[in-house]
DSSP file (Angstrom, degrees, kcal/mol; ACC not computed):
  #  RESIDUE AA STRUCTURE BP1 BP2  ACC     N-H-->O    O-->H-N    N-H-->O    O-->H-N    TCO  KAPPA ALPHA  PHI   PSI    X-CA   Y-CA   Z-CA
    1    1 A M              0   0    0      0, 0.0     2,-0.3     0, 0.0   124,-0.0   0.000 360.0 360.0 360.0 132.8   27.6    9.3   16.6
    2    2 A S        -     0   0    0      2,-0.0   124,-1.2     0, 0.0     2,-0.4  -0.731 360.0-153.3-100.1 151.4   29.2    6.9   14.1
    3    3 A T  E     -A  125   0A   0     -2,-0.3     2,-0.4   122,-0.2   122,-0.2  -0.992   5.8-167.6-126.6 132.7   28.2    6.4   10.5
    4    4 A I  E     -A  124   0A   0    120,-2.3   120,-2.8    -2,-0.4     2,-0.5  -0.963   7.6-156.6-115.7 135.3   28.7    3.3    8.4
    5    5 A I  E     -A  123   0A   0     -2,-0.4     2,-0.6   118,-0.2   118,-0.2  -0.957   3.0-163.1-113.5 127.9   28.1    3.4    4.6
    6    6 A I  E     -A  122   0A   0    116,-2.5   116,-0.9    -2,-0.5     2,-0.2  -0.949  17.5-135.0-111.5 120.3   27.3    0.2    2.8
    7    7 A D        -     0   0    0     -2,-0.6     3,-0.0   114,-0.2   114,-0.0  -0.467  14.8-142.3 -70.5 140.2   27.8    0.3   -0.9
    8    8 A R        -     0   0    0     -2,-0.2    45,-0.1     1,-0.1     3,-0.1  -0.786  29.8 -96.0 -99.6 150.8   25.1   -1.2   -3.0
    9    9 A P        -     0   0    0      0, 0.0     2,-0.1     0, 0.0    -1,-0.1  -0.262  43.7-100.1 -64.0 150.0   25.9   -3.2   -6.1
   10   10 A E        -     0   0    0      1,-0.1     2,-0.1    14,-0.1    43,-0.0  -0.442  44.3-105.2 -67.0 142.7   25.8   -1.4   -9.5
   11   11 A A        -     0   0    0     -2,-0.1     2,-0.2     1,-0.1    -1,-0.1  -0.394  32.1-118.5 -70.0 145.5   22.7   -2.1  -11.4
   12   12 A L        -     0   0    0     10,-0.2    -1,-0.1     1,-0.1    12,-0.0  -0.543  29.0-110.5 -79.8 149.8   22.9   -4.4  -14.4
   13   13 A S     >  -     0   0    0     -2,-0.2     4,-2.5     1,-0.1     5,-0.2  -0.329  33.3-104.0 -71.0 164.4   22.0   -3.1  -17.8
   14   14 A Q  H  > S+     0   0    0      1,-0.2     4,-1.7     2,-0.2     5,-0.1   0.886 123.1  49.7 -57.9 -41.2   18.8   -4.3  -19.5
   15   15 A T  H  > S+     0   0    0      1,-0.2     4,-1.1     2,-0.2    -1,-0.2   0.927 111.7  47.2 -65.1 -45.4   20.8   -6.6  -21.8
   16   16 A E  H  > S+     0   0    0      1,-0.2     4,-0.8     2,-0.2     3,-0.4   0.878 109.4  55.6 -62.9 -37.0   22.8   -8.0  -18.9
   17   17 A R  H >< S+     0   0    0     -4,-2.5     3,-0.5     1,-0.2    -1,-0.2   0.871 104.4  52.0 -64.5 -37.5   19.6   -8.5  -17.0
   18   18 A S  H 3< S+     0   0    0     -4,-1.7    -1,-0.2     1,-0.2    -2,-0.2   0.758 115.2  42.7 -71.5 -22.5   18.1  -10.6  -19.7
   19   19 A N  H 3< S+     0   0    0     -4,-1.1     2,-0.3    -3,-0.4    -1,-0.2   0.462 119.7  37.8 -99.7  -3.2   21.1  -12.9  -19.8
   20   20 A A  S << S-     0   0    0     -4,-0.8     4,-0.1    -3,-0.5     2,-0.0  -0.801 105.6 -58.0-137.7 175.4   21.6  -13.2  -16.1
   21   21 A E        -     0   0    0     -2,-0.3    -2,-0.1     1,-0.1    -1,-0.1  -0.377  48.9-132.3 -56.0 133.6   19.7  -13.6  -12.8
   22   22 A R  S    S+     0   0    0     -4,-0.1     2,-0.5     2,-0.1   -10,-0.2   0.866  89.6  67.2 -61.8 -38.0   17.4  -10.5  -12.6
   23   23 A R        -     0   0    0      1,-0.2    -2,-0.1    -6,-0.0    -1,-0.0  -0.743  62.2-164.7 -91.1 125.2   18.4   -9.8   -9.0
   24   24 A A  S    S+     0   0    0     -2,-0.5    -1,-0.2     1,-0.2   -14,-0.1   0.800  82.9  26.9 -75.9 -28.9   22.0   -8.7   -8.4
   25   25 A T  S    S-     0   0    0    -16,-0.1    -1,-0.2   -17,-0.0    28,-0.2  -0.982  92.4-106.9-133.0 146.3   21.6   -9.4   -4.7
   26   26 A P        -     0   0    0      0, 0.0     2,-0.3     0, 0.0    26,-0.3  -0.317  31.4-112.5 -71.1 152.5   19.4  -11.8   -2.9
   27   27 A R        -     0   0    0     24,-0.1    24,-0.2    25,-0.1    28,-0.1  -0.674  27.7-154.6 -79.2 137.4   16.3  -10.8   -0.9
   28   28 A I  E     -B   50   0A   0     22,-2.5    22,-1.9    -2,-0.3     2,-0.4  -0.964  19.9-123.1-115.7 117.3   16.7  -11.4    2.8
   29   29 A P  E     +B   49   0A   0      0, 0.0     2,-0.4     0, 0.0    20,-0.3  -0.436  47.5 163.0 -59.6 117.6   13.5  -11.8    4.7
   30   30 A T        -     0   0    0     18,-1.0     2,-0.7    -2,-0.4    -2,-0.1  -0.979  29.3-158.3-145.4 124.8   13.8   -9.1    7.4
   31   31 A R        +     0   0    0     -2,-0.4    17,-0.1    15,-0.1    15,-0.0  -0.908  36.0 137.8-106.1 109.8   11.1   -7.6    9.6
   32   32 A M        -     0   0    0     -2,-0.7    15,-2.5    15,-0.2    44,-0.1  -0.993  55.8 -95.8-149.1 149.2   12.0   -4.2   10.9
   33   33 A P  E     +C   46   0A   0      0, 0.0    42,-2.1     0, 0.0     2,-0.3  -0.349  43.1 179.3 -63.9 141.5   10.2   -0.9   11.3
   34   34 A V  E     -CD  45  74A   0     11,-2.3    11,-2.9    40,-0.2     2,-0.3  -0.992   4.1-177.9-142.3 146.7   10.6    1.6    8.5
   35   35 A S  E     +CD  44  73A   0     38,-2.0    38,-2.2    -2,-0.3     2,-0.3  -0.969   6.2 167.7-142.7 158.7    9.2    5.1    8.0
   36   36 A F  E     -C   43   0A   0      7,-2.1     7,-2.8    -2,-0.3     2,-0.4  -0.968  23.6-130.9-160.3 162.7    9.3    7.9    5.4
   37   37 A E  E     -C   42   0A   0     34,-0.4    34,-0.4    -2,-0.3     2,-0.4  -0.922  15.6-175.8-118.2 146.9    7.5   11.2    4.7
   38   38 A L  E >  S-C   41   0A   0      3,-2.1     3,-1.4    -2,-0.4    32,-0.1  -0.945  77.7 -12.6-142.2 120.2    6.0   12.3    1.4
   39   39 A D  T 3  S-     0   0    0     -2,-0.4    -1,-0.1     1,-0.3     0, 0.0   0.914 128.9 -55.6  53.0  46.7    4.5   15.8    1.0
   40   40 A N  T 3  S+     0   0    0      1,-0.2    -1,-0.3     0, 0.0    -3,-0.0   0.605 112.9 122.6  63.7  14.8    4.6   16.2    4.9
   41   41 A K  E <   -C   38   0A   0     -3,-1.4    -3,-2.1     2,-0.0    -1,-0.2  -0.934  58.0-135.6-107.9 123.4    2.6   13.0    5.3
   42   42 A P  E     -C   37   0A   0      0, 0.0     2,-0.4     0, 0.0    -5,-0.2  -0.520  16.7-167.5 -79.4 144.3    4.2   10.3    7.4
   43   43 A F  E     -C   36   0A   0     -7,-2.8    -7,-2.1    -2,-0.2     2,-0.4  -0.996   4.5-174.0-126.7 134.4    4.2    6.7    6.4
   44   44 A V  E     +C   35   0A   0     -2,-0.4    16,-0.5    -9,-0.2     2,-0.2  -0.996  18.2 140.2-131.5 133.9    5.1    3.9    8.8
   45   45 A G  E     -CE  34  59A   0    -11,-2.9   -11,-2.3    -2,-0.4     2,-0.4  -0.812  44.1-101.6-151.9-167.7    5.5    0.2    7.9
   46   46 A I  E     -CE  33  58A   0     12,-1.6    12,-3.0    -2,-0.2     2,-0.1  -0.994  34.0-120.0-129.5 133.5    7.4   -3.0    8.4
   47   47 A T  E     - E   0  57A   0    -15,-2.5    10,-0.3    -2,-0.4   -15,-0.2  -0.465  17.5-169.7 -70.6 145.8    9.9   -4.4    5.9
   48   48 A R  E    S-     0   0A   0      8,-3.5   -18,-1.0     1,-0.5     2,-0.3   0.741  74.0 -10.8 -97.0 -39.9    9.1   -7.9    4.4
   49   49 A N  E     -BE  29  56A   0      7,-1.0     7,-2.1   -20,-0.3    -1,-0.5  -0.984  59.5-154.5-155.8 160.1   12.5   -8.2    2.8
   50   50 A V  E     +BE  28  55A   0    -22,-1.9   -22,-2.5    -2,-0.3     2,-0.3  -0.993  13.3 173.8-137.9 142.3   15.6   -6.2    2.0
   51   51 A S        -     0   0    0      3,-3.0     3,-0.5    -2,-0.3   -24,-0.1  -0.812  51.2 -92.2-133.6 178.5   18.3   -6.6   -0.6
   52   52 A G  S    S+     0   0    0    -26,-0.3    70,-0.1    -2,-0.3     3,-0.1   0.701 125.8  42.1 -65.0 -18.1   21.3   -4.5   -1.7
   53   53 A G  S    S-     0   0    0      1,-0.2    65,-2.6   -28,-0.2     2,-0.3   0.553 124.4 -41.6-107.3 -10.4   19.0   -2.8   -4.3
   54   54 A G  E     - F   0 117A   0     -3,-0.5    -3,-3.0    63,-0.3     2,-0.3  -0.989  50.0-107.8 173.3-167.7   15.8   -2.2   -2.4
   55   55 A T  E     -EF  50 116A   0     61,-2.1    61,-2.9    -2,-0.3     2,-0.5  -0.979  14.1-131.1-150.7 157.7   13.1   -3.3    0.0
   56   56 A L  E     -EF  49 115A   0     -7,-2.1    -8,-3.5    -2,-0.3    -7,-1.0  -0.979  30.1-164.8-114.2 125.6    9.5   -4.5    0.2
   57   57 A I  E     -EF  47 114A   0     57,-2.7    57,-2.5    -2,-0.5     2,-0.5  -0.906  15.3-142.3-117.9 136.0    7.4   -2.7    2.8
   58   58 A E  E     -EF  46 113A   0    -12,-3.0   -12,-1.6    -2,-0.4     2,-0.4  -0.848  26.0-178.6 -91.1 127.9    4.0   -3.5    4.3
   59   59 A L  E     -EF  45 112A   0     53,-2.6    53,-3.6    -2,-0.5     2,-0.5  -0.975  18.5-151.0-126.3 143.0    1.9   -0.4    4.9
   60   60 A I        +     0   0    0    -16,-0.5     2,-0.3    -2,-0.4   -16,-0.2  -0.957  69.4   8.1-109.4 130.8   -1.6   -0.2    6.4
   61   61 A G  S    S+     0   0    0     -2,-0.5    -2,-0.1    49,-0.4    51,-0.1  -0.812 112.1  19.0 106.7-146.9   -3.7    2.7    5.2
   62   62 A D        -     0   0    0     -2,-0.3    50,-0.1    38,-0.1    -2,-0.0  -0.249  67.4-140.7 -64.7 148.4   -2.9    5.2    2.4
   63   63 A M        -     0   0    0    -20,-0.0     3,-0.1    38,-0.0    -1,-0.1  -0.860  15.9-119.4-107.8 144.0   -0.3    4.2   -0.2
   64   64 A P        -     0   0    0      0, 0.0     3,-0.1     0, 0.0     2,-0.1  -0.426  40.8 -93.7 -73.7 158.3    2.3    6.6   -1.7
   65   65 A P    >   -     0   0    0      0, 0.0     3,-0.9     0, 0.0    30,-0.2  -0.384  45.3 -98.7 -68.4 151.4    2.2    7.2   -5.4
   66   66 A Q  T 3  S+     0   0    0      1,-0.2    30,-0.2    30,-0.1    48,-0.0  -0.368 107.2  28.8 -65.2 151.6    4.4    5.1   -7.6
   67   67 A D  T 3  S+     0   0    0     28,-2.9     2,-0.3     1,-0.2    -1,-0.2   0.700  84.7 150.4  67.5  23.6    7.7    6.8   -8.7
   68   68 A S    <   -     0   0    0     -3,-0.9    27,-2.3    27,-0.2     2,-0.5  -0.695  45.4-131.8 -84.7 137.7    7.9    8.9   -5.6
   69   69 A D  E     + G   0  94A   0     -2,-0.3     2,-0.3    25,-0.2    25,-0.2  -0.792  38.7 169.1 -87.8 126.9   11.3    9.9   -4.3
   70   70 A I  E     - G   0  93A   0     23,-2.6    23,-2.8    -2,-0.5     2,-0.6  -0.900  37.2-130.9-136.1 161.2   11.5    9.2   -0.6
   71   71 A E  E     - G   0  92A   0    -34,-0.4   -34,-0.4    -2,-0.3    21,-0.2  -0.968  30.1-150.2-114.1 114.7   14.1    9.0    2.3
   72   72 A L  E     - G   0  91A   0     19,-3.1    19,-1.8    -2,-0.6     2,-0.4  -0.567   8.2-161.8 -84.1 144.6   13.7    5.8    4.2
   73   73 A Q  E     -DG  35  90A   0    -38,-2.2   -38,-2.0    -2,-0.2     2,-0.4  -0.982   9.3-166.1-126.4 118.7   14.5    5.5    7.9
   74   74 A F  E     -DG  34  89A   0     15,-3.0    15,-2.3    -2,-0.4     2,-0.6  -0.823  12.7-146.0-103.4 141.4   15.0    2.0    9.3
   75   75 A Y  E     - G   0  88A   0    -42,-2.1    13,-0.2    -2,-0.4    -2,-0.0  -0.946  17.6-173.1-103.9 123.0   15.1    1.1   13.0
   76   76 A I  E     - G   0  87A   0     11,-3.0    11,-3.1    -2,-0.6     3,-0.1  -0.939  15.4-141.7-120.9 108.1   17.6   -1.7   13.6
   77   77 A P        -     0   0    0      0, 0.0     6,-0.1     0, 0.0     8,-0.1  -0.259  32.1 -87.0 -69.7 157.0   17.5   -3.1   17.2
   78   78 A A        -     0   0    0      6,-0.2     2,-0.4     4,-0.1     6,-0.2  -0.250  41.3-159.3 -59.8 148.0   20.7   -4.2   18.9
   79   79 A S  B >>  -J   83   0B   0      4,-1.9     4,-1.2     6,-0.2     3,-0.6  -0.997  18.4-144.1-134.8 127.3   21.8   -7.8   18.3
   80   80 A V  T 34 S+     0   0    0     -2,-0.4    -1,-0.1     1,-0.2     4,-0.0   0.869 103.0  48.0 -58.0 -37.7   24.2   -9.6   20.6
   81   81 A E  T 34 S+     0   0    0     -3,-0.1    -1,-0.2     1,-0.1     3,-0.1   0.742 127.7  19.0 -76.2 -23.5   25.7  -11.4   17.6
   82   82 A V  T <4 S-     0   0    0     -3,-0.6     2,-0.3     1,-0.4    -2,-0.2   0.828 125.2  -6.0-117.4 -56.4   26.2   -8.4   15.4
   83   83 A W  B  <  -J   79   0B   0     -4,-1.2    -4,-1.9    -6,-0.1    -1,-0.4  -0.959  47.6-139.3-145.9 160.4   26.2   -5.0   17.3
   84   84 A H  S    S+     0   0    0     -2,-0.3     2,-0.3    -6,-0.2    -6,-0.2   0.477  79.0  58.9-105.0  -4.3   25.5   -3.8   20.8
   85   85 A K  S    S-     0   0    0     -6,-0.1    -6,-0.2    -8,-0.1     2,-0.1  -0.916  86.7-102.3-125.0 151.1   23.6   -0.6   20.2
   86   86 A D        -     0   0    0     -2,-0.3     2,-0.3    -8,-0.1    -2,-0.1  -0.413  44.8-160.1 -62.6 147.3   20.3    0.2   18.4
   87   87 A M  E     -G   76   0A   0    -11,-3.1   -11,-3.0    -2,-0.1     2,-0.4  -0.895  16.2-143.6-129.5 160.1   20.9    1.7   15.0
   88   88 A R  E     -GH  75 125A   0     37,-2.5    37,-2.8    -2,-0.3     2,-0.4  -0.990  15.1-154.0-119.6 134.2   19.1    3.8   12.5
   89   89 A G  E     -GH  74 124A   0    -15,-2.3   -15,-3.0    -2,-0.4     2,-0.4  -0.887   8.7-166.2-107.3 141.4   19.5    3.2    8.8
   90   90 A F  E     +GH  73 123A   0     33,-3.0    33,-2.5    -2,-0.4     2,-0.3  -0.980  15.5 156.8-128.1 138.6   19.0    6.0    6.2
   91   91 A C  E     -G   72   0A   0    -19,-1.8   -19,-3.1    -2,-0.4     2,-0.3  -0.967  36.3-125.1-160.1 141.6   18.6    5.7    2.5
   92   92 A Q  E     +G   71   0A   0     -2,-0.3    27,-2.2   -21,-0.2    28,-0.8  -0.633  42.4 163.1 -81.5 148.0   17.1    7.5   -0.5
   93   93 A G  E     -GI  70 118A   0    -23,-2.8   -23,-2.6    25,-0.3     2,-0.4  -0.947  33.4-130.4-155.5 175.4   14.7    5.5   -2.6
   94   94 A Q  E     -GI  69 117A   0     23,-2.1    23,-2.7    -2,-0.3     2,-0.4  -0.999  27.5-120.4-135.8 131.9   12.0    5.5   -5.2
   95   95 A T  E     + I   0 116A   0    -27,-2.3   -28,-2.9    -2,-0.4    21,-0.2  -0.585  35.8 170.4 -71.3 124.8    8.7    3.7   -5.0
   96   96 A V  E     +     0   0A   0     19,-2.9     2,-0.3    -2,-0.4    20,-0.2   0.636  62.2  23.0-113.4 -20.1    8.6    1.3   -8.0
   97   97 A R  E     - I   0 115A   0     18,-1.3    18,-3.0   -32,-0.1     2,-0.5  -0.958  59.8-167.7-150.7 131.6    5.6   -0.8   -7.4
   98   98 A I  E     - I   0 114A   0     -2,-0.3    16,-0.2    16,-0.2   -32,-0.1  -0.978   2.7-173.8-120.6 126.8    2.5   -0.2   -5.2
   99   99 A T  E     - I   0 113A   0     14,-3.1    14,-2.6    -2,-0.5     3,-0.1  -0.918  21.3-148.3-118.5 102.4    0.0   -3.0   -4.4
  100  100 A P    >   -     0   0    0      0, 0.0     3,-1.7     0, 0.0     4,-0.1  -0.195  32.5 -81.1 -67.1 160.6   -2.9   -1.4   -2.6
  101  101 A P  T 3  S+     0   0    0      0, 0.0    11,-0.1     0, 0.0    10,-0.1  -0.248 118.4  29.1 -55.0 151.1   -4.9   -3.2    0.1
  102  102 A N  T 3  S+     0   0    0      9,-0.3    10,-0.1     2,-0.2     9,-0.0   0.374 108.8  74.0  73.7  -2.2   -7.5   -5.6   -1.3
  103  103 A N  S <  S+     0   0    0     -3,-1.7     2,-0.6    -4,-0.1    -1,-0.1   0.185  77.9  89.9-113.2  12.4   -5.4   -6.2   -4.4
  104  104 A N    >   -     0   0    0      1,-0.1     3,-0.9     7,-0.1    -2,-0.2  -0.937  55.7-166.4-118.6 113.4   -2.9   -8.3   -2.6
  105  105 A D  T 3  S+     0   0    0     -2,-0.6    -1,-0.1     1,-0.3     0, 0.0   0.685  88.8  58.6 -69.5 -17.9   -3.4  -12.1   -2.5
  106  106 A D  T 3  S+     0   0    0      2,-0.0    -1,-0.3     0, 0.0     2,-0.2  -0.089  76.8 139.5-104.5  33.0   -0.7  -12.4    0.2
  107  107 A Q    <   +     0   0    0     -3,-0.9     5,-0.1     1,-0.1     6,-0.0  -0.519  25.7 173.8 -81.7 144.6   -2.3  -10.1    2.8
  108  108 A T  S    S+     0   0    0     -2,-0.2    -1,-0.1     3,-0.0    -2,-0.0   0.693  86.0  14.2-112.6 -39.4   -2.3  -10.9    6.5
  109  109 A L  S    S-     0   0    0      0, 0.0    -2,-0.0     0, 0.0     0, 0.0  -0.128 115.2 -88.5-129.6  37.3   -3.8   -7.7    8.0
  110  110 A N  S    S+     0   0    0      1,-0.2   -49,-0.4    -6,-0.1     2,-0.2   0.844  78.3 156.3  61.5  35.0   -5.2   -6.0    5.0
  111  111 A E        -     0   0    0    -51,-0.1    -9,-0.3   -10,-0.1   -51,-0.2  -0.527  37.7-133.0 -89.9 158.8   -1.9   -4.2    4.3
  112  112 A G  E     -F   59   0A   0    -53,-3.6   -53,-2.6    -2,-0.2     2,-0.4  -0.635  19.7-127.2 -99.0 167.2   -0.7   -2.8    1.0
  113  113 A L  E     -FI  58  99A   0    -14,-2.6   -14,-3.1    -2,-0.2     2,-0.5  -0.947  16.4-167.7-120.6 139.0    2.8   -3.4   -0.3
  114  114 A V  E     -FI  57  98A   0    -57,-2.5   -57,-2.7    -2,-0.4     2,-0.5  -0.980   8.2-156.3-126.0 117.1    5.3   -0.8   -1.5
  115  115 A A  E     -FI  56  97A   0    -18,-3.0   -19,-2.9    -2,-0.5   -18,-1.3  -0.824  15.5-166.8 -92.5 129.9    8.4   -1.9   -3.4
  116  116 A V  E     -FI  55  95A   0    -61,-2.9   -61,-2.1    -2,-0.5     2,-0.5  -0.966  13.5-150.8-123.3 131.2   11.3    0.6   -3.1
  117  117 A R  E     -FI  54  94A   0    -23,-2.7   -23,-2.1    -2,-0.4   -63,-0.3  -0.879  25.8-125.0 -96.1 126.6   14.5    0.8   -5.2
  118  118 A F  E     - I   0  93A   0    -65,-2.6   -25,-0.3    -2,-0.5     3,-0.1  -0.525  22.6-172.2 -70.4 136.8   17.4    2.3   -3.3
  119  119 A T        +     0   0    0    -27,-2.2     2,-0.3    -2,-0.2   -26,-0.2   0.387  68.2  20.8-111.9   0.7   18.9    5.2   -5.2
  120  120 A N  S    S-     0   0    0    -28,-0.8     2,-0.1  -113,-0.0    -1,-0.0  -0.929  97.1 -69.3-152.0 178.3   21.9    5.7   -2.9
  121  121 A D        -     0   0    0     -2,-0.3     2,-0.2     1,-0.1   -29,-0.2  -0.447  50.9-111.5 -73.9 143.6   24.0    3.8   -0.4
  122  122 A M  E     -A    6   0A   0   -116,-0.9  -116,-2.5    -2,-0.1     2,-0.4  -0.548  30.8-159.0 -72.6 136.8   22.5    2.9    3.0
  123  123 A Q  E     -AH   5  90A   0    -33,-2.5   -33,-3.0    -2,-0.2     2,-0.4  -0.965   1.0-156.7-118.2 137.5   24.0    4.8    5.9
  124  124 A F  E     -AH   4  89A   0   -120,-2.8  -120,-2.3    -2,-0.4     2,-0.4  -0.924   6.3-169.6-114.5 139.2   23.8    3.5    9.5
  125  125 A R  E      AH   3  88A   0    -37,-2.8   -37,-2.5    -2,-0.4  -122,-0.2  -0.991 360.0 360.0-126.7 134.8   24.1    5.7   12.6
  126  126 A F              0   0    0   -124,-1.2  -123,-0.1    -2,-0.4    -1,-0.1   0.325 360.0 360.0-143.3 360.0   24.4    4.4   16.1
């Protein structure tokens, strides 16, 4: 099994953030399965977008509490243009914003949204 580590950009200070674009890396619209556990309870969702600093996840059902530390597992299918094997991505993160179902104007299937800030570098295994 091979492991690839992708460094994430260093976070900007509050002062730098007020003088520059808030996002250090752009959001990339990406739909891929993602899962994590919290207190032995599994959560499964689909990413809406991913950036170097975090991701936005659609979840149906219960929402995790805000400020929870989690380990995300991404399933990344093989792509003829990029890589030839399915991969799994692993990353530590913290839930920073929770939008429960019925409080989200942009819902398609009554899902909630979980914004996660990555707290370490993403590792890929294939």
